N, C-alpha and C positions, 0 to 999 in steps of 0.2 A: 262376902255377900254379892249376889248378882243383882244388877240393875237392868231395866228394859230400855232399849234405845231403838230408833230407826233413823233413816236418812231421807231428807225431803227437800223440796223447794218450797219456801214460804213466800207468797207474793208480797211485794212492797206495798206501802200505803200509796194511794187510797184504796187499792184493790182489796187489801186485807180487810179494811173496815167495811167495805161493801159486802163482802162475803160473810163477815161476822154478823152484819145486820140481817142477812137472809137466814142464817142459823138461828138468830134470836127470834125472828119472826116465826120460824117453824116451831120453836119452843113455846112461844106465847100463844100461837094459834092452834097447835096440835099436840103440845106436850113432849115433843121430841127434843131431848137435850144431849144425847150421846155425842153429837158432833161438836158441841160446845166445849168438850173436854180437851180439845187441841186447837191450835190456830189453823186457819185454812192452809192446806198444803197439798202438794203433789208428791206422793210417796215414790222414792227412787229405790230404796232398799227396805223391805218389810221389817217389822220389829224383830229384835233379837235380844238375847240375854248376854251380858258381859260382866265379868268379875270386876267389881268397882275398884279393887286393888290394882287392876291392870288398866284402868281408865286412861292413864297417860299414854300407854302404847296405842290405844284406840285413837286418841286425839292426834298424836304424832303421825300415825299412819294416814289419817284422813288429811292432815296438812300436806302430805306428800303427793296426794292425788292430783293428777294433771289433766286439765281439759283446756283446749286452746281457744275458746271463743265464748263470747256472751251469747245468750240464747233469747230469742223473742218467742213469747208464748201468747197464743190467742185462746181466750176462753169464750165458748159459744154455746148458749142455751143449756137445757137440762137433759139428763138421761138417767137411766137406772139400771141396777142389777136386781131384777125382780126376785123375790118380793121383800127385800130388806133395805136396799141402799138407793138413795136419790143423790145425784151429784151434778155438778157443773162440768160440762164436757171440755176437754182440751183438744183443740184442733190438731190433726195429724202433723207431726213435726219430726223430721229425720234427725235433726241435731239433738233433740230431747231424747229420742230413742237411743242414739249413740252414747249420749251421756250416761243414761241408765245402764246400758250394757257394759260400758267401760268401768263404771263404778262397781257394779256387781262383780265383775272379773277381778278388779283391784281388791275388793273385800275377800273374795275367795282365796286369792293367791297370797295376800299379805296378812290377813287376819283369820284365815280358816273359817270364814262365815259361809256355811253351805245351805242355810235354811232357804234362801231365795231360790235355789235350784229346784226345790220341791214344789214350787208354785207353777203348775202346768197351765195356768190360765194365760200366761204371758203378760207383757207389760201393757197396761191399759190406763194411761194417765188420766186422772180426773181429780176433782176437788169435792169431797163428800160434804153434803149439807144436812143429811139425815140418815141415820143407820142405827144399828145395834139395838136400841130400845124400841124400834118400830115393830109393832105386831102387824100381821098381814092386812087386817081391815084398815088400819090407820095408814099403812103404806099406800094402799090403793086410793084412799081419800086424798092424801097429799099429792100422789102422782097425778090424779085427775086435775088438781088445781095448778100443778106446775109443768105438766108435759108440753103445754103450748106457750108457756111464758118465755119471753125473750130475755136473754142475758148476753151481753157482749162487751168484752174489754180485752185489753192486751197489756203486757208488761215485758220488760227485759230484765234478766237476772244474770249475775256473774259469780254466784256462790251457791254452795249447798249448806244445809243446816243439819247438825246432829241434834235430834230430838231426844229428850230424856223424860222418863216417867217420874214425876216428882209430885208428891202430895195428891195422888189419885188423878193427875192430869198430865198431859204432854206439854212440854215447854221447849222453846228453842234454847239449847244448852250452849252450843258453839256454832259459829259461822266459819266457813272455809272458802275464802276467795279462790277462784280458779287460778291455778298456776299455769303459766305459759312458757315453761322452760324449753 
């Protein structure tokens, strides 16, 4: 049987709780609950299917991924992919871009995961707070309320997370510390 996975950065506390509170506020005030089905995250490798009988190969391979530094991330204000997604912006970051590019290459070469190459939009790091269940009128109502709101925080991370779709939601399944061999 195949399972769904993706690879992401999940912010540490207290940033994670701050963003969860925003998602909860969007649900309570506007009924948007899609973003509550996963912890706040920055996607590094988009969702893919993997045979659960070969899950150990996936985990072992991600354990071998090497990246040689911790990365500082700055989150600043809100933006959108009109007319369906509202997110917290991630400030431009060359180290994050390099991490994503290296990870995708690693997954292509070692796991034959080619679905990321089909995404012509390029890497646009962000943390989604409302999407999927947003209809256009509600999107515009939320966007009017959030487009000038301020949000600013930063965090440092030294690992990536394998996210797994379990019981109709995404959960952190495994963490992989950066290897600096």
